[in-house]
C-alpha positions as CSV (number, residue, x, y, z in Angstrom):
1,M,97.5,130.8,158.4
2,A,98.2,133.6,155.9
3,S,98.0,132.5,152.2
4,H,101.1,132.1,150.0
5,S,100.1,135.2,148.2
6,E,99.8,137.5,151.4
7,I,103.4,136.8,152.4
8,H,105.8,139.6,152.1
9,R,109.2,139.4,153.0
10,P,110.7,142.7,154.3
11,D,113.2,144.4,152.3
12,N,116.8,143.5,152.3
13,V,118.6,146.7,150.5
14,P,122.5,146.1,151.1
15,L,121.6,142.5,150.0
16,G,119.9,143.7,146.8
17,V,122.1,145.8,145.7
18,A,125.7,143.7,146.3
19,T,123.7,140.5,144.6
20,I,123.1,142.8,141.6
21,V,126.7,144.3,141.1
22,G,127.8,140.7,141.5
23,T,125.5,139.4,139.4
24,V,126.2,142.0,136.6
25,L,130.1,141.1,136.8
26,A,129.0,137.4,136.1
27,L,127.2,138.8,133.3
28,S,129.6,141.4,131.7
29,L,132.2,138.3,131.5
30,G,129.7,136.3,129.6
31,D,128.8,138.9,127.1
32,A,132.4,139.9,126.8
33,L,133.3,136.2,126.2
34,I,130.2,135.3,123.4
35,K,131.5,138.8,121.9
36,S,135.1,137.3,121.9
37,L,133.8,134.5,120.1
38,G,132.8,136.6,117.2
39,G,128.7,135.6,118.1
40,G,129.3,132.2,119.3
41,G,132.6,131.2,116.8
42,G,130.6,129.1,114.7
43,M,128.1,127.7,117.4
44,G,124.4,129.5,116.5
45,L,122.3,131.1,119.3
46,W,120.2,128.2,119.8
47,Q,122.6,126.0,119.9
48,L,124.6,128.1,122.9
49,F,121.0,128.3,124.5
50,F,120.6,124.7,124.4
51,V,124.0,123.5,125.5
52,R,124.8,126.1,127.9
53,S,121.6,126.0,130.0
54,L,121.7,121.9,129.8
55,L,124.9,122.3,131.5
56,A,123.7,124.5,134.0
57,F,120.3,122.9,134.6
58,P,121.1,119.6,136.7
59,V,124.2,121.5,139.0
60,L,121.0,124.4,140.0
61,L,118.7,121.7,140.3
62,G,120.8,119.3,142.6
63,A,122.2,122.2,144.5
64,A,118.2,123.4,145.1
65,L,117.6,119.9,146.1
66,V,120.3,120.3,148.8
67,F,119.7,123.4,150.1
68,F,115.5,123.4,150.0
69,S,112.8,121.1,150.0
70,R,110.9,120.3,147.3
71,T,107.9,122.1,149.1
72,R,109.7,125.4,149.2
73,L,111.1,124.8,145.4
74,A,107.7,123.8,144.2
75,P,106.4,127.2,142.3
76,R,103.4,129.1,143.5
77,S,102.4,130.3,139.8
78,V,103.9,128.4,136.6
79,G,102.4,131.0,134.7
80,W,104.0,134.1,135.7
81,I,107.4,131.8,136.0
82,A,106.8,130.8,132.6
83,I,106.1,134.5,131.2
84,R,109.1,135.8,132.9
85,S,111.7,133.4,131.7
86,L,110.3,133.8,128.0
87,L,110.7,137.7,128.6
88,L,114.1,136.7,129.5
89,T,114.9,134.7,127.1
90,A,113.8,137.2,124.2
91,M,115.9,140.1,126.0
92,W,118.9,137.9,125.6
93,I,117.9,137.2,122.3
94,A,117.8,140.7,121.5
95,Y,121.0,141.6,123.2
96,Y,123.2,138.8,121.8
97,L,122.4,139.4,118.8
98,A,123.7,143.0,119.2
99,L,127.2,142.3,120.8
100,P,128.7,141.0,117.3
101,L,127.7,144.2,115.5
102,L,128.7,146.9,118.6
103,P,131.4,148.1,120.9
104,L,130.7,146.2,124.1
105,A,130.7,149.3,125.7
106,V,128.5,151.3,123.2
107,A,126.1,147.9,123.5
108,A,126.1,148.3,127.4
109,A,125.3,151.9,127.0
110,A,122.6,151.7,124.7
111,Y,121.3,148.5,127.5
112,Y,121.5,150.7,129.9
113,T,118.4,152.6,129.0
114,L,116.9,150.2,131.2
115,P,116.6,152.5,134.5
116,L,114.7,154.8,132.4
117,F,112.0,152.2,132.4
118,I,112.7,150.3,135.6
119,V,112.0,153.3,137.1
120,A,108.9,154.4,135.0
121,F,107.6,150.9,135.0
122,A,107.9,150.6,138.8
123,A,106.3,153.9,139.5
124,L,103.3,152.9,136.5
125,F,102.8,148.8,137.4
126,G,104.4,147.9,140.8
127,G,103.1,150.7,142.8
128,E,106.5,151.9,143.7
129,T,106.8,155.5,145.2
130,V,109.8,157.4,142.9
131,G,111.1,160.4,144.6
132,R,112.2,163.2,142.3
133,S,116.0,162.4,142.6
134,Q,115.0,159.7,140.9
135,W,113.7,161.3,137.6
136,V,115.9,163.7,137.6
137,G,118.7,160.5,137.3
138,V,116.1,159.0,135.0
139,A,116.5,162.3,132.8
140,V,120.4,162.9,133.1
141,G,121.0,159.2,131.9
142,F,119.0,160.1,128.7
143,I,121.2,162.8,128.0
144,G,123.9,160.3,128.7
145,I,122.7,158.0,126.7
146,L,122.1,160.7,123.6
147,L,125.8,161.4,124.2
148,V,126.7,157.6,123.3
149,L,124.4,156.9,121.0
150,R,124.1,160.3,119.2
151,P,120.9,159.3,117.3
152,G,121.0,161.2,113.7
153,S,124.7,161.1,113.1
154,D,127.1,158.9,110.9
155,A,127.6,157.5,114.8
156,F,124.4,156.1,115.3
157,V,123.6,152.4,113.6
158,W,120.5,150.9,113.6
159,S,121.9,147.9,115.8
160,A,122.4,149.7,118.5
161,L,118.7,149.9,119.0
162,L,118.9,146.2,119.9
163,P,120.1,146.5,123.2
164,I,117.7,149.5,124.2
165,L,114.8,146.2,123.3
166,S,116.6,144.1,125.6
167,A,115.9,146.8,127.9
168,V,112.8,147.3,128.3
169,L,112.2,143.3,128.4
170,Y,114.7,143.2,131.2
171,A,112.2,145.7,133.0
172,L,109.5,143.9,132.6
173,A,110.9,140.8,133.2
174,M,112.2,142.3,137.3
175,I,108.8,144.7,137.6
176,L,107.2,140.7,137.0
177,T,110.0,139.4,139.7
178,R,109.1,142.1,141.9
179,T,104.8,142.1,141.7
180,K,103.9,138.4,140.8
181,C,106.9,136.3,141.6
182,R,108.1,137.9,144.6
183,N,107.3,134.5,147.2
184,E,108.9,132.2,144.4
185,N,112.2,130.7,145.7
186,P,115.3,132.4,143.6
187,A,116.3,128.7,142.5
188,T,112.8,127.9,141.5
189,L,113.0,131.2,138.9
190,A,116.7,130.2,138.1
191,L,115.6,126.7,137.3
192,G,112.2,128.1,135.0
193,L,115.0,130.7,133.2
194,N,117.0,127.9,132.3
195,A,114.1,125.6,131.1
196,A,113.1,128.4,129.2
197,F,116.3,128.5,127.3
198,V,116.9,125.0,126.9
199,L,113.4,124.6,124.9
200,V,113.7,127.9,123.2
201,G,117.3,126.5,122.0
202,F,115.4,123.1,121.2
203,T,112.7,124.4,119.2
204,G,115.2,126.8,116.9
205,L,117.8,123.9,116.5
206,L,114.6,121.5,116.1
207,V,113.3,124.0,113.4
208,G,116.3,124.1,112.0
209,W,116.6,120.7,111.2
210,L,112.9,120.3,109.9
211,F,113.2,123.3,107.6
212,P,117.2,123.6,106.6
213,V,117.6,127.4,105.7
214,G,121.5,127.4,105.5
215,A,123.6,129.3,108.0
216,V,122.2,133.3,109.0
217,G,124.9,134.1,111.1
218,F,124.2,134.4,115.1
219,L,120.6,132.9,114.2
220,S,121.9,130.0,112.3
221,P,119.3,126.9,113.5
222,D,122.6,124.3,112.2
223,W,123.9,122.0,115.0
224,T,128.1,122.7,115.1
225,T,130.6,120.1,116.2
226,M,131.8,121.0,119.5
227,G,136.1,119.9,120.1
228,S,137.2,120.5,123.7
229,D,137.6,124.3,123.4
230,A,134.1,125.0,122.7
231,W,132.6,122.6,125.7
232,L,135.1,124.7,127.6
233,T,133.9,127.9,126.8
234,T,130.2,126.8,127.1
235,G,131.1,125.3,130.6
236,I,132.2,129.1,131.9
237,L,129.2,130.7,130.2
238,A,126.6,128.0,132.1
239,I,128.5,128.9,135.7
240,L,128.1,132.6,134.7
241,I,124.1,132.3,133.5
242,L,124.2,130.3,136.5
243,M,125.2,133.2,139.0
244,A,123.0,135.5,137.2
245,S,119.8,133.6,137.0
246,V,119.9,133.3,140.5
247,G,121.8,136.5,141.6
248,T,118.7,138.5,139.1
249,A,116.0,136.9,141.1
250,V,117.6,137.3,144.8
251,A,118.2,141.0,143.9
252,Y,114.8,142.1,142.8
253,Q,113.3,140.3,145.8
254,A,115.4,141.7,148.4
255,A,115.2,145.0,147.6
256,P,112.5,147.7,145.4
257,A,113.2,147.5,141.5
258,S,113.4,151.1,141.1
259,T,116.8,150.7,143.5
260,V,118.5,147.7,142.5
261,G,117.8,148.7,139.0
262,T,119.8,152.3,139.5
263,F,122.8,149.6,140.2
264,D,122.8,147.3,137.5
265,F,124.5,150.2,136.2
266,A,127.9,148.5,137.2
267,Y,127.7,146.8,134.4
268,V,128.4,149.4,132.3
269,G,131.6,150.1,133.9
270,F,132.5,146.2,133.5
271,A,131.8,146.6,130.0
272,L,134.7,149.6,129.4
273,I,136.7,147.4,131.6
274,W,136.3,144.1,129.8
275,G,136.0,146.2,126.4
276,A,139.9,147.5,127.0
277,L,141.3,144.6,128.1
278,F,139.9,141.8,125.6
279,F,138.8,144.2,122.4
280,A,141.3,147.2,122.7
281,E,138.4,149.1,122.7
282,R,138.4,152.9,123.7
283,P,135.2,155.2,123.4
284,D,135.8,158.6,122.3
285,N,135.5,161.4,124.8
286,M,131.6,162.3,123.9
287,A,130.8,159.0,124.5
288,L,132.5,159.2,127.5
289,A,130.8,162.1,128.9
290,G,127.7,160.1,128.1
291,I,129.1,157.0,129.8
292,A,130.3,159.4,133.3
293,L,126.8,160.8,132.9
294,I,124.9,157.6,133.1
295,V,126.8,156.6,136.4
296,I,125.9,160.1,137.7
297,A,122.3,159.2,137.0
298,G,122.6,156.0,138.7
299,V,123.8,158.0,141.8
300,L,120.8,160.4,141.8
301,A,118.1,157.9,140.7
302,V,119.2,155.8,144.2
303,Q,118.2,158.6,146.0
304,R,115.1,158.1,147.7
305,S,113.9,161.9,147.9
């Protein structure tokens, strides 16, 4: 009988692409909601992590036990799952810190240096063959990012580097999903991620309780009393992160990381929509041109030649 490490599932590109588009829809809506709260609406990041995933975890666990046996849910490598979960947790910390500081579309565009790293890491660490069209897509996407961020000009802000940091962390986590966690059950990966959110959130709150430092914005370790609106909002965020944590795992297990990563570009389109609907944001013409190049880059980068 083949060992777990020798089992390889066949690629299912349509499933991977459809899943990642649905996933970034859920993620972008959740991020817009967090931004609309102005950085948690008085709730610090650690409390948000802790409460949101504390709500999501039992729902996910219950559903997983209904649909999968305990044997199928058993992790094959706790270490790799833990590293993946911590990378993703750090990614969300960096990105959430940027949301109150940047227009949603700008934060999204800065984050979508992601495909540059996905394609490069897939070639360097994932053993995937990346064609010329994909590298051209990466180059075009980089030009688009420069048009959006405009480093060296008055339009550039240092906080725009936070989404770029989150992109590096996300790319590393997804290559790890593809290379080390491909045969893990997606529900197991989602449980690991939400467990990491609970652990990191609790640690932040505990540190704040043991060593009071006062409010420090979205990084405040203080516990904020939650009313009905706060619980409702956090419940919605729990549903969205549940969808995203499962969807991300499914997508990157189902198809090559360099392919799925390019369809992550859909987030930029959703961010433009939410930015216009919720915040009346409209990027200037140069930024719109940059975003258009990013979309073109996504089309190019998905080509396998």
